[in-house]
C-alpha positions, -999 to +999 in steps of 0.1 A: -154+012-689-163+009-721-155-023-744-122-009-759-108-002-725-116-035-708-102-052-740-068-033-735-069-041-699-074-079-706-046-080-729-023-064-705-035-088-677-031-117-700+006-107-709+014-103-676+002-137-664+016-155-695+053-142-680+044-155-648+032-188-658+060-193-680+083-186-655+071-211-631+066-237-661+101-235-672+118-234-635+097-267-630+108-284-660+145-274-655+146-284-622+130-319-627+152-324-656+184-315-632+171-339-607+169-366-633+207-361-643+221-360-607+196-390-601+211-408-630+247-395-622+242-413-584+233-444-599+260-444-621+290-432-599+306-459-576+315-435-546+341-448-524+346-421-498+319-414-471+327-378-477+316-377-515+285-397-501+276-370-480+280-343-504+258-360-529+232-364-503+232-332-494+233-319-531+205-340-539+183-330-508+191-296-515+179-297-555+146-316-540+138-290-515+138-264-543+120-284-568+092-286-535+094-251-532+087-242-571+061-266-571+042-252-542+045-217-554+034-225-588+003-243-570-001-208-549+000-189-582-024-215-599-001-221-627-006-258-622-031-278-606-023-290-564-029-329-575-004-323-603+022-310-580+014-336-555+020-364-578+052-348-590+064-345-555+053-385-548+076-396-575+104-375-568+103-385-532+101-423-543+132-418-562+152-401-538+140-428-510+149-454-533+185-442-539+192-433-503+181-467-491+200-487-519+233-467-509+226-474-473+224-434-467+194-433-444+182-397-435 
């Protein structure tokens, strides 16, 4: 393979990888923003019935599981470093734990 072909191949690979990296990065950012909104709404709301508490608890756990999944996939594809993902997971789990304990909704 000569230099010209190699350069074309590298350009195609870089474009493909850029699209994948952007997908995972944007998913991580959007889910983290969504989690922050849910956490702030959960703290602000004054919930009376236990039915809405379980719905909110289920919603929070569902979104956090999706967030963890996307972080793991991004690490697998080498978009982010494993230590970066673990610190993001740790921050998220600390917030969830404090929310659920403070509202007496222990898992």
